[in-house]
C-alpha positions in Angstrom: 53.0 146.3 101.5 54.6 149.1 103.4 56.9 151.3 101.8 60.9 151.9 103.2 61.0 155.4 105.1 64.9 155.0 105.9 65.5 157.9 103.4 62.8 160.0 104.7 64.2 159.7 108.1 67.9 160.4 106.9 66.7 163.2 105.5 64.5 164.8 108.3 67.9 164.3 110.5 69.4 166.9 108.8 66.6 169.2 110.2 66.8 167.9 113.9 63.4 165.9 113.0 62.9 162.9 114.6 60.0 160.9 113.3 57.8 158.8 115.2 55.9 155.5 114.1 52.7 157.4 114.1 53.7 159.9 111.9 55.3 157.5 109.8 51.7 155.6 109.5 50.1 159.0 108.6 52.8 159.6 105.9 52.2 155.8 104.5 48.0 156.6 104.4 49.0 160.0 102.9 51.0 158.8 100.5 48.4 156.0 99.6 45.3 158.3 99.3 47.7 160.9 97.1 47.8 158.1 94.6 44.4 157.0 95.1 42.7 160.4 94.3 45.5 161.3 91.7 43.5 159.1 88.9 40.8 160.8 89.7 41.4 164.6 89.9 45.2 166.2 89.3 46.9 166.6 92.7 50.4 166.0 91.5 52.8 164.9 88.9 55.1 163.8 91.2 53.8 159.8 92.2 57.0 157.8 92.8 57.3 157.1 96.7 61.0 158.4 97.1 60.1 161.4 94.8 57.3 162.1 96.9 58.9 161.8 100.0 61.7 164.4 99.2 59.7 166.9 96.9 56.5 167.0 99.1 57.3 165.9 102.5 60.6 166.8 103.2 60.3 170.1 101.3 57.4 171.0 103.1 59.2 170.9 106.8 62.1 172.6 105.0 60.9 175.9 106.5 61.6 174.4 110.0 65.1 175.4 109.6 64.2 179.0 109.6 61.0 179.3 111.8 60.0 177.5 114.6 56.5 175.6 114.3 56.9 174.1 117.9 54.9 177.4 119.5 51.6 175.5 120.7 49.3 178.4 120.1 50.1 179.2 116.6 47.6 179.6 114.1 48.7 178.6 110.2 47.0 179.4 107.1 48.1 177.4 103.9 46.9 179.5 100.8 46.4 177.8 97.4 47.1 174.3 99.7 46.6 172.1 96.4 47.2 168.6 97.9 48.0 169.8 101.3 51.2 170.5 100.7 52.9 172.3 103.2 50.0 172.5 105.4 49.0 169.0 105.8 52.7 168.0 106.2 53.1 170.8 109.2 50.3 169.4 110.7 51.6 165.7 110.8 55.1 166.9 112.4 53.3 169.6 114.5 50.1 168.2 115.4 49.6 171.3 117.9 49.2 173.9 115.3 45.8 175.3 114.5 45.7 174.5 110.7 43.6 176.3 108.0 43.7 175.0 104.3 42.4 177.2 101.9 42.1 176.3 98.2 40.0 177.3 95.1 38.6 173.8 93.8 36.2 172.0 95.8 37.2 168.5 94.5 40.5 169.3 96.2 38.9 170.3 99.5 36.9 167.2 99.3 40.6 165.4 98.8 41.9 167.1 102.1 38.7 166.5 104.3 39.5 162.8 103.4 43.0 162.9 104.6 42.0 165.0 107.2 39.9 162.1 108.6 41.8 158.8 107.6 45.1 160.5 109.3 43.1 161.7 112.5 44.5 164.9 112.3 42.4 167.1 114.3 43.3 164.9 117.9 45.4 167.9 119.3 45.5 171.3 117.6 43.0 172.0 114.9 42.7 171.7 111.2 40.0 172.6 108.9 39.3 173.3 105.1 38.1 176.6 103.3 36.9 176.7 99.8 37.6 179.8 98.0 39.8 182.0 96.2 42.4 183.4 98.7 41.2 187.4 97.6 37.8 186.4 99.1 38.1 185.8 102.5 40.8 188.6 103.4 38.7 191.4 101.8 38.6 194.7 103.8 34.8 194.5 104.0 33.7 191.0 104.1 37.1 189.0 104.5 36.0 186.6 108.0 39.4 185.7 108.1 41.3 188.9 107.4 44.6 189.3 109.6 43.5 186.6 112.0 46.6 184.1 111.6 50.1 184.0 113.1 51.7 182.6 110.0 50.7 182.4 106.2 52.2 179.8 103.7 52.3 179.4 100.2 54.0 176.6 98.2 54.6 176.6 94.0 51.5 178.7 93.6 52.8 182.1 92.0 55.4 184.9 91.6 56.2 186.2 94.6 54.7 189.8 94.4 51.4 188.1 93.8 51.9 185.7 96.3 52.4 188.6 99.1 48.6 189.8 98.0 47.2 187.0 98.2 48.8 186.1 101.9 49.9 189.0 103.5 45.9 190.3 104.3 45.7 186.9 106.3 48.5 187.8 108.8 48.1 189.7 111.9 50.5 192.4 112.6 53.7 190.8 114.3 52.8 187.3 112.0 54.7 186.7 108.9 54.2 184.9 105.7 56.6 182.1 104.9 56.8 181.1 100.8 58.7 178.2 99.7 60.3 179.2 96.1 62.4 177.2 94.0 66.0 178.1 92.6 64.6 182.2 91.4 63.3 182.9 94.9 65.9 185.5 95.6 65.1 187.1 92.2 61.3 187.2 92.5 61.6 189.1 96.1 63.5 191.7 94.3 61.2 192.1 92.0 58.3 192.1 94.7 59.9 194.5 97.1 57.1 197.1 96.1 54.4 194.7 96.7 56.0 193.9 100.0 56.1 197.3 101.3 52.4 198.4 100.1 50.9 195.5 102.2 52.4 196.1 105.3 55.7 193.7 105.3 59.1 193.8 105.6 61.6 191.5 104.3 63.2 189.2 107.4 65.1 186.4 105.4 65.7 185.0 101.9 67.8 182.0 102.5 68.9 179.6 99.4 69.6 175.9 100.1 69.6 172.6 98.8 67.4 169.4 99.8 69.1 167.4 102.1 71.1 164.4 100.3 70.2 165.9 96.9 71.2 168.9 94.7 67.6 170.0 94.4 67.7 173.8 95.5 65.2 175.8 97.1 64.2 179.4 98.5 62.7 180.1 101.9 61.1 183.8 102.1 60.1 184.8 105.5 58.2 188.5 105.2 57.1 190.0 108.7 53.9 191.5 108.8 55.0 194.9 110.3 52.0 197.2 109.5 48.4 196.1 109.0 47.1 195.8 105.5 45.5 198.6 103.7 42.0 198.5 102.9 42.6 198.7 99.2 44.2 194.9 99.4 43.5 192.1 98.4 41.9 193.9 95.1 39.3 191.8 93.6 39.5 188.3 92.5 42.1 187.9 89.6 43.7 191.0 89.5 46.7 190.0 91.6 47.4 187.6 89.2 47.0 189.7 86.0 48.3 192.8 87.5 50.9 192.3 90.2 51.8 195.5 92.7 
C-alpha cells in the first residue's frame, strides 16, 4: 500500500518546489528500501513515514532556500552521507546535478548503490559512491578528489570546525560548503571562525529557520571557498575529530 505524500507536498510548496509523480515514486521506493535495509544495518533511528518525510526528505532540500541547485553543471559531494541525506534527496529533486556520495562504511555504500539503481538516478546527471574517510580523498599528496567540486554538503556529521576540515578541501576556489546544522548552528560557526579562515573559507550565510509546518529548528551555514586550501589540510584521518582547528 502506497503512503500518502500530501503533507510532504504541502511542506515543499513553502520552498517553491513542485513534486512530480516520478519523484513521489522515487521517494516511496527510497522509504521502503530505508526500512528494509535498516533491519540489517543501522541507517536511521527515524522510521515513521511522516517523520522520514519531514526530518529527512524535507530537511535535505531545505538548503534550496539559500542556494540555487538548478545550475545544470554543478558538481556536488556529500561528505559522510550515511543513508543518503542530503545527497540522494537533492539528486531526486535536481536530477541534473552531478553527485558524489562519500561514506566510511562499506555497508552503507552498498545500500546507496542499491538506492541509485532502484530509483534510476543515473538517467541525467551522474551519481556515484565513494567508500572511505573524508580525510583520505582530499589529501594534498594523494587526494584524487581534492578541490574538484562546486559544492560540498554535510548533514549531522560532526561539530562545525571538524566539518570544515572534512569538506572545504574538496571545494574548488569559487565554490562553497553547505552545512546542515540544528539549533546550535550559529554557536558552532562562531567557534569555527579560525578553522574557516585556515582552510580558505569565508562565511557567506548562517541562517536559522524552522522546517515547514513545524517548530523544528534548523540552521543552514554556507561557507564560500575564497582561497585554495593549504597543503597542511586535511590532517591525517582521525585528527580533525580529536583535535579540531
